[in-house]
N, C-alpha and C positions, 0 to 999 in steps of 0.2 A: 680117955676113955676111946676104944674104939669100934669104929661101924664095920658092919657087914657090905661088900662093893657089889652092886648089883651087875651086871656089862649089859643082860636084854636091858633093861631100865635105861642105863647111860646110852645106851646106841638109839632105845626109841628116844631122850634126851635131845642128840643128837640131830637125829634125821627131823625130827621135830620141826626145832628151834633154831634148823640152819638151812637159810634164803638161799646159801650158796648153793647144798645139796636139793633141797628141793626145786631151786631152778636147773641146778644140773637133769634132776631127774621129770622134769618136764619137757626140758629139751631135748632129753631120750623119750619124752612120750609117756612120759608116767601117769596115773590118774594117782587124786590124794587118797584114794584106797590102796592104790599101788605102792607109793610111797609107804603107807603104812605096813603095808603089808611085808615092804621090801626091810622097812625098821625091823620088825617085827624075825624077818627068818636072819638078819645081821644080830640083832640081839639075842635070838637065841644060838648063833653060831656065838656069838660070844659067851654066852653063858653054859655051851658047852667045853669048849674051851679053858672055863675058869673051870670048871665042876671035873677038868680033863688033871684034876692033880691027884696025888697020891694022900695028900692029907687033906684036899678040900681049899677053901679058903678062909684065910685067916686073913683080921688085919694084919696094917703096916707094921705096927707095932711088935706082930706076932710072929714076924718070919714073914712078910709078904714082898721081900723083895725083887724076887725070881721074876716077877710077873710085871717088873717094870718097863722092859724092851718091848713087850708087848702093848703095854700104855704108848709106850713112846712115839713106838712103829704106828700103831692105828690114830696117832694126833697128829703124823707128820703125814699120815694118808690125810686126815681129817681137813686136815692144812694141805694138802695138794688139790683135794678136793673141790676145795673151797675156790684156793686161785683158778683151778679150771673151771669152775661154773661159776665165778667171776670172770672171767676172760669170756665165756660161753654167754652170763648176760649182756657184757657189753658189745659184743660180737651180734647176740640176739637184737640191742637196744639199736646198733649201725644197720643192721637188716628193715628191722624193722621203720628205722627212720630210711633208711633208701629207697625201700617199698613206697613208704608215704611220697616219700620226695618222687618216687618214680609216677605213681600213680597223678598224685598232680602234674607231676611233667605229662603223662599219658593225656589226662583230665583235659590241661591246656594246649597240650598238641590237638585231639579231637578237637578241641572249641576255636583252633588257631586253624584245620582245616576246614572245618565247618562256615568258618569267617572267611577264609579263604575261597572257595567251594563257591560261597554262594557271591562272594563278589567278584569271581569269576563266571560263576549266571548271570551277574548283572551286565557285567561285562560283554557276557556272549550274546546277550540280549542285544545289548549296545550296539556290537558288530551285527550283528544280523539287522536290527533296525537300520544302524548306517547301511550295510551294505546294500540293504533293500532301497534303500534313499538312493543309494546312488545306483542301483538299475534302475531306479526311475527315471532318473535326473538324465543316463544315459540313453534311456528310453526316450524321453521329452529332447533330450538334443540333437536324438538322431528323429526325431518327427521333428522338430524345428528346422535341422536342415533339408529336409527332405521338401518339407515346408516350402522352404528358402528354394530353395534346386525348382521345384517348382514352380516357384513368384519366381525366379528368376528366365524360366524359359517361358513362361506367360508373359510378360509383361511387354509392351513395343519399344522401348528401350535398347540399347545396345549397353550391355555391363560388364566391363577389365575391372579384374585387383589386381593388383602390384605388391608386393613385399619393396622393401626400403632398398634394393638394388637395381626398384626398379623392372624386375622379372615379371615375367605375365605366369599368377596363378590361375587365373578362373576366368573364361570367356562365357556367357550364355550365347542362345542360340540365336540371336537378335546379331550379338556381337561378331558370331561365326559365319553367319550371311551378310555382315557390310564390309568386314574383313579380309572372307576367305580363305581363314583358319579356324582347321578344327580346334576343341580345348587342348586334344592330345600332340595336337600340333605348334601349337601356343606353347604349350606349359612350360616355363622355362626361359625361355628365348626374352629379349631383351624388348621392351613396352618400345621402340623407333621402329624396330622390325616388323611387327605385325599392325602397330598403329601409326601406318605413316602419312602425314597432316602437309597439307600446302595451300599461299593462300592462292585461288581459282583465279583471280585476276591477274596479281604477279608469278605465279609459278615457281614462288620461293619457300623451302620447307619450313613451318611451324613451330615454333619452340614446345617442346613438348610441357604441356602443360603438370604431368608427374613432379618434372623436377621441379616445379613451382611452389607446387603441394608440399612437399619433399622439405622444400627448405624452409618455407611459409608456418609450415602448419595451416594455411585457411583454405578455404574454398577458392578454387580459381574457376574462371567462364572464359571460354575463347571466344576469340576475337569473329566479327563479322568477314561471310565470305571465304570462309575456309570447307577446303574440302579434303574426303581420307581416304587416300586411293588404296585399294587391294591389291590386293596379291597379283590376281590375273591385270592391274593396272587400271582397271576401270574407277570411277572416279563419281564419288558423288556430295552435293554438301552436306553437313552437318551443322548439329549445331551440339554444343560440347561442354562438362562443367565435370570436374573433378577434387576430390575434399580428402583429409587425408582419414585414414585407419585408425583408433584411439586405443588401448587396452584399458582396462583399470585403472594403470596406474597410469596413464597418463601421456602414455609411449607410444609415439606414433611408430606401429610395426609396418604400415603400409598406404593403399592410395587406394580410392575407387572411382573408375571413369562413368560415368553416363554420357550417354548421345543418342543422339534419335538422329533421322533422315530428313534433312528439312530442303530436299530438290525438289521437290514440287512446290513446296510455299513457298521457296525463292522464286519459282518461277511462276508461281500467280501474284507474288507483289512486285516482279521484276516489270511484267504484263498492267498491274494496275499502275504500277509508277508511270509504265510508257503510254497506258491509255489516257493517265493523268496528264503527260504531255500533250499527246493527241487530240484530247478537249482542249488544251489551251491553246494550240495549234489550231482547233478547228474554230476555237473563239476567235483569233486573231483573224483566222480567214474569209471566214462568215462577216468579220467586222469591217475588211479589204474589199472583201468580194462582189459586195453589190457597187460602189462609187470607183472601183479597176475596172469594172467589165461598163459601167454607163463610159467613163472615160475615152474606152478603147469603143463604143459603141459611136459617142458620137468622132470621136479619131478617122475611123473608118469608114461612117458616114459619109463626113466632107471631104475623106479623097474618091470614094467610089462616084460621089458629086461630081467632082472637079473631074474626074478623068472624061466621066461623060460629055465633059463640056468643050474634050476633045477631040481628033483625029486620033481614031481608033491603033493607025500603024504610025504613030508620031512619036520620039525618045518623051516625051514629058509623059505621056499617056500610059508608056512600058515604068516608066521610072514609078507615077503611082499606083501603078499595079503591084509590081514589089514591095512597094510598099503594103499596099491589099496583104500581101504576102507575111510582110512581118508581120502587123497588127495581128494576120490571123494565129502565128504562132505565139504570137505571145496572150490569145486568148487562149491558147493550149494550156501555156503555164497558170496561168488564172485557176485554170481547171482540175492543175494535179492540185493544184492549196485547195483548191474543194473538195479536195477527196477526203479532205481532213473535218470536217464541217458538221458539224453532229447534227443527226437527222435525215444527212442526205441520203438518199439510194439510188442502187443502180437503175437507170434504163433496161430491164429484161427483156431479150426474146432469144428464142430457141434459136439457134446457131450449131452448124458442125465444126467441132472442137480442133481437128487434125486440119482440116482446110487453115483456120485461124492461128492455129501455132505452126504451122508451117509458114506461111504469109509474113506474121507477125516479125521471127528471130530472121529467116531471110532475106527480108525487107532492112535490118541492122547493119549484119554481116555482110550483104550487099559491097565489093569491093574492098575490104579486107582480107586481113592475111589469116583471120580464124574462121574454119570451116566447120558446117553444120552438120551432124552426123543424125540422123532422127530415126526412131522407132516407134515410131506408130502403130497402135492394134487396127486392124482392119476392123475390126466389129466396134473401134470405142464410139461410147455412146456421145448424143449431143449435150450439150449442156444451155439452160436458161440463165444464162448470163448478158451483162453489159460488154458486147462485143468492143466499144472504145476505151474502156476501165481495163479489159485481159488485154488487149495487146499492147496497152500501156504497161501492166505488167510484166507482160513477154520480153518487150522490147529494153525495157529497163535491165533486166536481169542478161540481155544479151549484151547491151554495154559497157555492163561490167565484167563479161564475159570478155571482150572484146579488151578492154582496157587493160585485165588479167594479162592478157596473153599479145604485148606489142610485138614480138615475134613471129605471132600465128601461134597455131594448135588448132584442135577441135574443140566444137561444141556437141555434147552427146544430150540430149534430147529425146525422151523416152516419153510416152504416152498408155495408158492401158486402164482398163477396168477396175479397178480398187475392187483386189479381192481379201485384205484385212479389213481386224475389228473398223467400223463404221468411227468417227468423231464424234455423229450424232443418230443412236439407234433410231431417229422418227423419221430420216432420209435414209430410204434402203438402197439405191445406186450413187456410189462417187467416183469420180477420175482422180486416177493418181498421175503427175506429172512429174518426173525429175529433172533437171536442167543440170549436167554437170561441166566444169572448164578445169584444163590440165595448167592454174595458175597456182600462184604462192600459196594456195589458200587461206584460211582465216585464223587466228590464233584457236586454240580449245574457249581461252580463258576471254574473249572478245565474240564469240559466233552468239553468244544472247543480246548482245547490245550492236547487231550489225542495223536490228529494225530501230534504232531509238531516232527519231528526228534529231536531226543536226550533229548524229556520231557520222565520223567518217573517218578511215583510215588514208583516204587518198589526198594530196595535195591539191589544195584548189576545188576540192568538192565541196557540197554543201550540206550532204547528211541527210537528204530529203528522198533518195532513190526507192530505197527497203525500205521506207516509212511506207512512206506512200504505195508499193506494194503489198504490204500487210494491210494497212488500211483496205485494198480493193477486197484484199481477199477477204478478208471479214465480213466487209459489210456482201461480201458472196455467200457467210454462211460457210466460209472457206477455211484451212491453215494452211499456213508456211512458215518452214522451220529452214534452216542453214546446217549444215553438219560438210566435215572433212570428206572429202570422196575417195575409193578404194584408192585410187589412185595418186592421189595428189592433187590439192586444187580444191577448189567450194563444189558443196552439191546442194542444191534448194529442193526442196520433197512439197509442191502443193497438193492438195486435196482439195475435190472442189464436189458439191452437188449435179449429181448428172440425172437425166429424165431419160424418159420412153419417147414423149411426145418427138412430132418430126418438125424437124429445122422450117425455120419459116422462111420462105421464100422473097428475097430485096426488092421491094417495089420501088422503081425509080421514082424520083419526082418527076413530075410534072406541070410544067406552067399553066393555067388556066388561065385565060386574058379573059379578065369582070369588068364590065361595062364599071364607066368612073360610080363610085358613091359614095354618100357622107358615110365621114368615120369619125368616130369618139376617140382620140387618143389621151390617155391617162401616164405623164411622167411627172414625177419629180424635180428630176433635174432638167434645168433648163436648155442645155445644149443637148443631151439625150433626143426631148419632146422635137426641139429645133431640126434638128436633123432626117430624123424618123418622118415628120410631118414632114418635109422639103422633099425628103426621096418620096414618101407615097404621092403628094401632090407630083411629082415627074413622070408618076405613072398616070394621072388624072384624075385622082379623087380629092373629091373637097375636105379638110384634115381642119378638124375646132380640138382646141388642146387645152386641158385641164389638170391641177397639181396632183388633186389627192381625189379620195372615194367617195367624199360628201358632195365635192362640186362637178365628180362623173354623175352621179344619181342624179342633182338638179338639172345639168344637160340636158341627161338624155331623157328628165320626164319636162323640160320646157321643149324642146325639139319636136314630140310625141302633141303634145297640147298646141305649138301653132303647125301641123302641120308638117312638118320636113322632118319627121325620124331619121335615128341613122339606121344605114344598115351593117356597118360593124364597130366595134368595141375594142381596141386594145387596152389592155388595160397593166401597169407596174403592178408587179405578185406586191413587192415588198416598199412600201413608203414611209419616211422619219418622222414619228410622230403625228401621225395623222393615219384617215383608214385606208388597207390593201387594199389588193385587186379581190381576193377574195370574198370579202366580206362585200365590196360592193358590188361584183357581180350578182350577188345572193341578191341583193334591191334591185338590181335591175332588171332580173328576172322575175321578179316578184310583179313590178310593172310590166314587163313587155315579156311574157313569156316565147317569143318567139328573136327574141332578139337571141346575134351571133357573135360569141365574146372570143378574144386569142388574149391567152394572158403571156407578157413577157417577163423573164426574169435573168437578171445577174448570176443566179444559183443554177448551173447548169445540172445538178444531181438532184432539185428540190423535189418534193415529194409528189406537186402539183403538179411538177412537168411531168411526170412522172406514167401520171395517170388526169390529164386536165379535163376529160369528161365528168370524171367524179365531182368535180369542183364548180360544172357549170359551164365549161366553154368547150370552144370546138379545136380548140389545136392550141399551142403552146411552142414559142419563137425565145432562144437565149441568145443572149447581149454576148458580144458582140453580135450585131447581124445585120447581114448586106442586104441589099434595094432586091437581090434577086429573093432571097431569103424571105423577103415582104412582099414579095409576091407573088410565092411560092406558098406560101404560108395559105394568104387572104384568098389565094383561087384554089386549092386545094379544098380549104371550108367550105366553099360555094358551096361544089358541085357533093 
């Protein structure tokens, strides 16, 4: 049974039920209505084609074979379209997948970019913070360097830093001043070129302390008596220590030297040591002076008494007179030792210094090959000094000069009113005395030691001459120093206080003959008491002797009570283990306000002899004393 074929319906079904064709149309941008419309159009086209037959559409059994090619062609076309649609569908699927992958990739990339941007922002902030911290650190470092520079410039010690090759890297201002090099000049030079050290006693070079520091890694201190030689050759004593510079890894990268000028400190220490020696010598001198002068007094008195018993022109009397001169010379040596005695004061008088200087030096040089040249200011001020002691200083220096120039030479003696800064501002006027010879001179390392007691460079010397000079000058509130003179030899510079007072006129001792008197003599040395007693008795006096102060007071009281008072009393200043002359004199004056007393002492520069009236005495005698001295003192004190 046959069916009528509807091309339009067939095409609708083909379009509606063909996913590939629908996909194709979808890809081509058609909507469902469009697809339906297209399907209608295809169907209509097919209908018109079917209707375009002469005889109309008939079932296949009724002669429809002529439409088979059209149907086949249509089917093939549909197959092609289906295949194309499948390809397009697959392509669309890939495109969609690619688009999805692209979107995912884009999203991932955007996320990564955001993450990296955030990371970069964080790193940038860290970098900025680190940079800010670095800038702050650099600022702090600059501040620390500035502070270090200011500190180094401000401290009172010299500072030098070096590298491991011992080349100078830094000097502070004090180091520049002490070494004589600027930092620019010294930087890069060997340390030993800038920082030269010697032993100021031996003159030998001292081992570079930095060398020890770099070798041991420990702090090294200099030994004593080290001097720094500056660029201009000047020297100064220093105390020094060197230490390693170590970095954070513990590696030694250099060394630092810290040193200071101790010239003044050493001078004061040496003066203190010298003063201790002087004090020790003073103790020794004070201990022996009394007994020594007592012995000289006994010897001299007995020699004088013996000479008085002989004809004045006899040979024996001449020998005894020579012995008296020798005894007085020995007494002079004792007085030199007493110069060191603690508490001894010069017996001062205002004297014209020009005359004293010329006379003292010419006396020593007379008859020698050394000639003195004087440059004494015409307006040279006088000075209030102990003329004997200052003469001793000048003569000691003249003797040294004569010994330093055995073949002859010139001793220059200059004196003027001092114009520079005074040693003591409390004293307005000073004299400057310069004595320079042409001898071999004193080595620089020994110049500070020449005033030490017992120190000498001369064979057979006793080392007391210059020590005595310094002791005398010091007791006159002056200064003395030894230096190398410009033309070679040694130069001594003495500064002494001057005065505007007029020089005192020398009053010649006049012996006044006094009538015989009762005299009380107090001395603890029996030999001295005996010789003084016999000397006074030889002058016609009646003498009573006692050994100490209490006995003298008792004897003076008893004599007054018996109606036979003493007209004079001679009291020894120092009595071993008992009352001395000062206390005894006070007690006697308490008993007798009219008592006339004379003090005797073996200490030629004792303050009681300097001003006896202050202690209740009419005068004073220094042991050893002669019969003439006794007669003069008693006679002058009586008038």
